[in-house]
Backbone as CSV, one residue per row, in Angstrom:
resi,resn,N_x,N_y,N_z,CA_x,CA_y,CA_z,C_x,C_y,C_z
1,MET,-20.713,-23.264,6.183,-19.533,-23.183,7.011,-19.174,-21.716,7.198
2,PHE,-18.790,-21.363,8.412,-18.340,-20.009,8.665,-16.876,-19.870,8.270
3,ILE,-16.588,-18.818,7.538,-15.207,-18.494,7.179,-14.637,-17.559,8.241
4,CYS,-15.413,-16.548,8.609,-14.993,-15.552,9.596,-15.960,-15.613,10.773
5,VAL,-15.503,-16.146,11.879,-16.344,-16.287,13.056,-16.577,-14.921,13.709
6,CYS,-15.573,-14.066,13.718,-15.698,-12.759,14.359,-16.840,-11.938,13.762
7,ASN,-17.005,-12.010,12.447,-18.025,-11.215,11.757,-19.167,-12.068,11.213
8,ALA,-19.201,-13.350,11.565,-20.248,-14.285,11.125,-20.407,-14.279,9.604
9,ILE,-19.288,-14.394,8.884,-19.288,-14.423,7.423,-19.203,-15.880,6.986
10,THR,-20.173,-16.285,6.164,-20.232,-17.677,5.729,-19.484,-17.890,4.415
11,GLU,-19.267,-19.149,4.138,-18.650,-19.560,2.880,-19.469,-19.038,1.702
12,ARG,-20.770,-19.122,1.827,-21.659,-18.660,0.754,-21.467,-17.168,0.490
13,GLN,-21.351,-16.362,1.522,-21.162,-14.924,1.339,-19.841,-14.628,0.630
14,VAL,-18.804,-15.360,0.988,-17.507,-15.172,0.327,-17.618,-15.587,-1.137
15,GLN,-18.272,-16.711,-1.410,-18.456,-17.169,-2.788,-19.215,-16.133,-3.608
16,GLU,-20.271,-15.573,-3.038,-21.071,-14.583,-3.755,-20.271,-13.314,-4.028
17,ALA,-19.448,-12.891,-3.080,-18.626,-11.698,-3.273,-17.598,-11.921,-4.374
18,VAL,-16.995,-13.100,-4.406,-16.020,-13.420,-5.454,-16.714,-13.509,-6.803
19,ALA,-17.890,-14.131,-6.833,-18.644,-14.224,-8.089,-19.052,-12.844,-8.593
20,ALA,-19.235,-11.903,-7.671,-19.619,-10.540,-8.037,-18.423,-9.664,-8.402
21,GLY,-17.208,-10.233,-8.305,-16.047,-9.496,-8.761,-14.940,-9.244,-7.759
22,ALA,-15.110,-9.645,-6.512,-14.030,-9.475,-5.534,-12.830,-10.302,-5.992
23,GLY,-11.680,-9.669,-6.119,-10.506,-10.367,-6.620,-9.326,-10.376,-5.681
24,SER,-9.497,-9.792,-4.489,-8.392,-9.754,-3.538,-8.941,-9.798,-2.115
25,LEU,-8.056,-10.053,-1.177,-8.457,-10.066,0.223,-8.943,-8.681,0.637
26,SER,-8.351,-7.648,0.084,-8.792,-6.280,0.383,-10.237,-6.065,-0.055
27,ASP,-10.602,-6.620,-1.211,-11.985,-6.517,-1.691,-12.937,-7.219,-0.727
28,LEU,-12.564,-8.426,-0.276,-13.413,-9.166,0.649,-13.528,-8.441,1.989
29,GLU,-12.434,-7.851,2.430,-12.471,-7.124,3.694,-13.364,-5.890,3.582
30,ALA,-13.284,-5.196,2.463,-14.103,-3.999,2.270,-15.592,-4.349,2.153
31,GLN,-15.898,-5.433,1.455,-17.295,-5.797,1.227,-17.939,-6.527,2.402
32,LEU,-17.164,-7.417,3.049,-17.751,-8.292,4.062,-17.180,-8.119,5.467
33,GLY,-15.982,-7.574,5.566,-15.329,-7.466,6.860,-14.425,-8.644,7.175
34,VAL,-14.203,-9.512,6.197,-13.352,-10.689,6.399,-11.936,-10.240,6.737
35,GLY,-11.372,-10.793,7.800,-9.992,-10.505,8.170,-9.804,-9.206,8.924
36,GLY,-10.884,-8.539,9.277,-10.769,-7.244,9.939,-10.557,-7.308,11.436
37,CYS,-10.799,-8.440,12.060,-10.655,-8.539,13.522,-9.386,-9.313,13.892
38,CYS,-9.529,-10.597,14.147,-8.373,-11.387,14.606,-7.478,-11.836,13.461
39,GLY,-8.041,-11.952,12.241,-7.245,-12.329,11.077,-7.091,-13.819,10.835
40,CYS,-7.688,-14.649,11.683,-7.556,-16.100,11.516,-8.200,-16.615,10.230
41,CYS,-9.141,-15.866,9.675,-9.879,-16.321,8.496,-9.208,-15.937,7.182
42,ARG,-8.181,-15.132,7.221,-7.581,-14.614,5.990,-7.108,-15.709,5.048
43,ASP,-6.398,-16.698,5.563,-5.878,-17.769,4.704,-7.007,-18.541,4.031
44,THR,-8.072,-18.813,4.767,-9.199,-19.545,4.191,-9.913,-18.694,3.157
45,ALA,-10.122,-17.421,3.447,-10.808,-16.532,2.505,-10.029,-16.406,1.204
46,VAL,-8.710,-16.350,1.280,-7.872,-16.241,0.081,-8.021,-17.473,-0.798
47,ASP,-8.304,-18.616,-0.196,-8.483,-19.852,-0.972,-9.680,-19.786,-1.910
48,TYR,-10.633,-18.890,-1.678,-11.812,-18.746,-2.537,-11.599,-17.734,-3.655
49,LEU,-10.529,-16.979,-3.599,-10.233,-15.982,-4.635,-9.703,-16.670,-5.886
50,PRO,-9.747,-15.991,-7.035,-9.222,-16.593,-8.269,-7.795,-17.112,-8.069
51,GLY,-7.573,-18.354,-8.471,-6.274,-18.997,-8.317,-6.120,-19.737,-7.004
52,GLY,-7.104,-19.613,-6.112,-7.041,-20.272,-4.812,-7.540,-21.696,-4.864
53,ARG,-7.355,-22.397,-3.775,-7.714,-23.811,-3.673,-9.187,-24.072,-3.977
54,TYR,-10.084,-23.187,-3.528,-11.519,-23.388,-3.708,-12.116,-22.457,-4.760
55,ALA,-11.290,-21.921,-5.618,-11.766,-20.974,-6.627,-12.835,-21.598,-7.521
56,GLY,-12.748,-22.866,-7.822,-13.739,-23.542,-8.656,-15.096,-23.650,-7.993
57,CYS,-15.159,-23.567,-6.670,-16.430,-23.658,-5.949,-17.291,-22.420,-6.165
58,VAL,-16.684,-21.342,-6.576,-17.413,-20.087,-6.760,-18.357,-20.173,-7.934
59,THR,-18.054,-21.017,-8.898,-18.873,-21.119,-10.106,-20.015,-22.115,-9.948
60,GLU,-20.384,-22.442,-8.723,-21.476,-23.372,-8.464,-22.764,-22.844,-9.099
61,THR,-23.551,-23.744,-9.655,-24.789,-23.379,-10.335,-25.771,-22.731,-9.379
62,GLN,-26.401,-21.640,-9.850,-27.418,-20.980,-9.050,-28.777,-21.151,-9.715
63,VAL,-29.797,-21.331,-8.876,-31.153,-21.469,-9.368,-32.001,-20.392,-8.691
64,GLU,-32.570,-19.488,-9.495,-33.417,-18.418,-8.986,-32.763,-17.652,-7.847
65,GLY,-31.489,-17.306,-7.989,-30.804,-16.494,-6.993,-30.282,-17.235,-5.786
66,THR,-30.454,-18.537,-5.735,-29.940,-19.308,-4.615,-29.023,-20.399,-5.149
67,PHE,-28.155,-20.883,-4.310,-27.274,-21.962,-4.713,-28.053,-23.258,-4.805
68,GLU,-27.584,-24.120,-5.693,-28.235,-25.411,-5.904,-28.180,-26.257,-4.641
69,ASN,-27.054,-26.232,-3.946,-26.885,-26.989,-2.714,-26.860,-26.019,-1.543
70,ASP,-27.809,-26.147,-0.623,-27.869,-25.260,0.522,-26.732,-25.567,1.486
71,ALA,-26.211,-24.515,2.092,-25.179,-24.671,3.103,-25.814,-25.203,4.379
72,ALA,-25.079,-25.990,5.127,-25.615,-26.588,6.346,-25.975,-25.529,7.371
73,ASN,-25.284,-24.394,7.346,-25.535,-23.357,8.347,-26.344,-22.195,7.787
74,ASP,-27.076,-22.414,6.716,-27.857,-21.364,6.095,-28.980,-20.937,7.036
75,PRO,-28.974,-19.668,7.479,-30.002,-19.228,8.417,-31.415,-19.265,7.833
76,ALA,-31.543,-19.274,6.522,-32.861,-19.322,5.906,-33.511,-20.700,6.065
77,LEU,-32.698,-21.717,6.270,-33.231,-23.071,6.386,-33.784,-23.353,7.773
78,ALA,-33.070,-22.972,8.778,-33.512,-23.212,10.146,-33.077,-22.047,11.004
79,PRO,-34.027,-21.306,11.554,-33.651,-20.157,12.386,-32.855,-20.596,13.597
80,MET,-31.850,-19.812,13.924,-31.025,-20.110,15.087,-31.834,-19.817,16.345
81,GLN,-31.650,-20.631,17.336,-32.368,-20.435,18.586,-31.441,-19.745,19.576
82,ALA,-31.997,-18.805,20.301,-31.214,-18.089,21.305,-30.909,-19.037,22.464
83,VAL,-29.729,-18.895,23.007,-29.316,-19.710,24.125,-29.092,-18.783,25.315
84,ALA,-29.772,-19.046,26.380,-29.635,-18.226,27.580,-28.457,-18.748,28.410
85,LEU,-27.572,-17.828,28.783,-26.431,-18.193,29.608,-26.647,-17.637,31.008
86,SER,-26.293,-18.406,32.003,-26.409,-17.918,33.367,-25.140,-18.255,34.112
87,ARG,-24.828,-17.389,35.061,-23.644,-17.626,35.901,-24.062,-18.387,37.150
88,ALA,-23.201,-19.280,37.543,-23.505,-20.083,38.735,-23.160,-19.332,39.986
């Protein structure tokens, strides 16, 4: 799931940053760019910080550097296909 659409930051990236020690929204913004554009993602990103609604999700088991459960939008699983847009 994307947390920050403006910067294409996924839930997994936020989880990894928090697991690596990010403890505030400022830390996430400095490391990932979360909340730096429109700001719509700030409330969701804060939920992954210690004490937040999804703080327990950060401690998900990792196997050989990857999460046990792959994210549905993980680019490593299926490469995104380019979409050509044309004007009528």
